[in-house]
N, C-alpha and C positions, 0 to 999 in steps of 0.2 A: 691193800700191796701198798711200802712206802718203796721208797729209789730203789734199796738196798733188795726187797723181796725180786722187782721187777727186773732189775738188772743179773740175777742167779735165775731167772723165769726165761730169761733169754740165752744166757750163756750157755743153760745147761738142760734145758725144758724139755721135754721126750714130745714135741708137739711141730706144729710152723704156725706160718703166718700171714692172714687173710688179708690179700691187697680190694681191698676196699675203696678204692681211691680214683675211679673213674674222676675225671672234670668236665669243661665246657668241651671240651670239642670232642671227647669221645665219650660224651654221656644220653647222645642219641640212638650210636650204635647201642650200647651197651644199654637199655630200656628196649629195642626193637629184637637183641637176642633173651628180653627177659618176655617179649610177646606183647608189647607197647610199641603200635606203631606214631610216626614222626606226627601223624595229624589230630594224636590224644592230648594236644599240649597247645597252646599259642603265643605264649613267653616263655622267657627265659626261667620266670619264675615256678610257672608250671610243672615246666620241666624239671627243674632241679627238688618240686617238690614229690614229683611222681617218683625219681632216684634216692630218695630220702624215702619214701614209703617200701621202697624193695629192700635198701639197706637196713632201715628200724625193721623190718621182717624174716630178715637171718639174723642180728644181733640178738633177736627176743627171742628165736626159737631155743627149747631147749638141748637139741644137740651142738646148738653153737657156743662152747664154754671152755674153758680152760683146760680143761683133761685134756683137748687134743686139738685146741687153737691154742696158741702160748702167746701170741699179740693181733693186732688188725691194724691195717695201714687205710686214716682216712682223709678222705678229702675236707678243706677249710670248714665248707657249708655242714659238713657232717657233726666236725667236731663242733659248730657252733648250736651244733640243733641238740633236739631229745629223742630220749627213745622212752618211752613207758615215764615220761615225767621227770623223768632226769638227764641232765649232761650227757651227749653219750659219752665221753669221755670217762663219766663212774661209774655209768653204767658197765663196760667194760670192765673196768677195774672191780667191779662188785662180780660178775660173773667170770674172776679171774685171766683176765686177757689184755695184755698191754698194751696203749694206744700210741698208735705215731699216726704222725701229719705229713701229708704229701705239701713241699714248699715250692718245688720249683715251681715255673711259670709257663712251659712248653720250651721247646724247641726255637734254634736260630735254624737257617739257613743251611747244608751241608757247604764245609771247608776242610779239603784235606781229608778228606773219606770219613769225614764224622759231622754232627749236629752238637755241639757245645747247648748249655741249657742259656734262654734269656735272661736277662737284668733282674733282678731280685730287690727293685729299691726300697720296699717295707716290711723287708724281712726281719730284721730286730723288732717291731711290731711285732709281728709275728711270731716270732719265735717263744718272745713275753708271756703274751695272750695263751700261748698254745700252754707252756709253764705250767702258769696258774689256771689250769685247766686241768692238771693233773696228768697232761700226755708226757710222757717217756720220751721218743725219738721223731727223728725227722727222716722221710726220705726224697734224695733228690736223681734225677734221671736225666739221661744223657746219653745218645747212641752211636754207634761206633759199625759203618758198614762195609767200610775198608780197613785193611791191613795196611796202614799208611803211620809211621811213627809218631811225626811227626804232628798230626792228627789227633792220634792216642795219648802222646804225651800233652798235648794241650788239653783235654776231656780232663788227666785224672788230675794237673795242676789246676783247676779251675773247681774239681771237685774236693780236692784237700784242701782248696781256699775258701770252700761253703763251708764242709767240715768243724774247718775252726771256728769260725764263729756261731756255730752251731752247739761246740761243747761249749763255746763263752758263755751260755745260756742256762746250761748244764742243764743238756741235750747230747742224747747218743745219734748222729747221723748215720743213715742208711747209705752208703754212696752204692748209688746206679750207674753204673757206666756199660750202657747193655750194647750186645753185639748179636746185630743182626741175624738171627740164623738163614737164613737165607739168602746171605751175602758167598760170594763164590770164595773168597777170603779171608772165610770164617775159622781155620784152622789156623791161618797163619796172625790175624786181630787178637783170637785167643791167647795166643804165647804172646805178641806184644803188650797186650794187655797186662797180663800175669809177670811180665818183666817192670812195669813203668809202675804198679800199683806196690811192685814186691820195693821199690827205689824209694816210692813214696811213705811207704809204713817206714823203712827202716829211718826215714828222715824226719818220724810226727816229734815234736818237741814234749816235752813232757810223760805223764805216764796212762793221759786219755786212751781209749781202746773206741775203734770205729766199728761199724758193720758191712759188713758190702753186701749186695745185689747182683747174682753175674747171669748172664744167659749159660745154659747148660752145655757146658765145653763140648765141643767136636770130637776130643778125643778123652776120655772116658778119664776120672785123675787126675786132670791135669791141675786144678786148682789146690790139689792136699796140700801145697808151700803155705796157702790163704786160709787154708782152714787153721795150721797148725802156729800160724805168726802170731806172737804176744801179744801184736797190738791190732788183731781183730777179737770183739766179743763174739761174733759169729758171721757166717757164710751163707747166705741164703738162693734160693734161685727162682726167677722167673719165669713162668710158662713160654713166654718168646713168640706164642702162636703155634704151639703144640695142642693139640686136642689132650684133653685130659688120660686118656689111656698112654699116647708115647711121652708125653710130659712127665708121669710119673716113671713110666719105662727105662727114660734116660736118666730120672734123677736119681733112683736106685742104682744109680751104679760109681754113683758118689759120691765116695764117704765125707763124712763130717758136713753136709749140705743139705740142709733144709726147704723145704717149700715156700717160698711165699708169692702164691698164685693169686689170679684173681679172671679169667676167660675160664682158664683150665677148673677153677672151685663153682662159677656160675653158670656153666654153661645149659646146664640141664633143668634150671629155673627156668617159671610161669607164674604170671601173676596170676593167672587164670584158674591154677592148681589149689586145692582146699588146703586150711592148713596142715590138715593129716598128710597127702601128697607133698606139701614142701618140703616137712620136715624129713621124708623118707628118704626123699631122693638129697636134701643138700647132707643128711648123716651120713648116707654112699659117700657123695663125694669126699663129705671131711675123712670116714674109714679111707680109704683110697689113698686120699693124698698124706694122711698120716702116718699109715703105710709104707708110703716111698720114702715119706719122712727120716724115717727111726729102722728100717727094715732093710739091709743093705745085700744087694745081690752085685756086689764087688764083681770086675770081671777086669781081666788084663788090658791094660790099657793099648 
């Protein structure tokens, strides 16, 4: 796939994006969910080696291909690693899966009900390396905890500034201002985020497009205007702490949104499984998430 092929696949592909981008802070939790307890490693290198083995097993699985998984978001170390003797982005592209990379370095402390992204002083170098490896786009996450317009406006401003830096390197940014689904002000936060994102999209210079990764809205269909916005390549949804059945049920109520799940994709996988069990479990999860992404059970908002 060249860049035009990958753009078409992400814009129109009948599938979802796998999030395989757990970073340093969330890796022990991801490994524990996979059945690997914290005492199984003694250094960070060993820990990252174990998570790479898990990701390699997923990517190598025959059910993980471009038929239902149209993209995959990688952690930086995963991007720089290999699967079956090939650089990971190349291995994905050969399977018809479009590679993305997580670029944020974590979150600042909460101010005005939101958590901005920490500074990324080495971002230009990372973007250049990602582009050289065949990566198509990036993902950058911040978090909204309260329906505070000043805070949400600050998040959107920062996200779009980073997005312009990404676009300048010929990559497509996935802007991810996650609304905490446990927030008591979730519905209000969703509405303010919709308004601030719409303003920022309308004000974008040039003709480039961005992607949006959003929490599934409390009110189904709320983000339809973002799905239809001419500057948006695709809107994807994070699972946000929902278990897979609930995440899929909520996603299916929202037209045009496809999944970009992490925990909800991987929650049933265990390192002790035989390859047959592993592939069967992963295949079942892929089928369920693909169905919710492509077969919509629309309800009145």
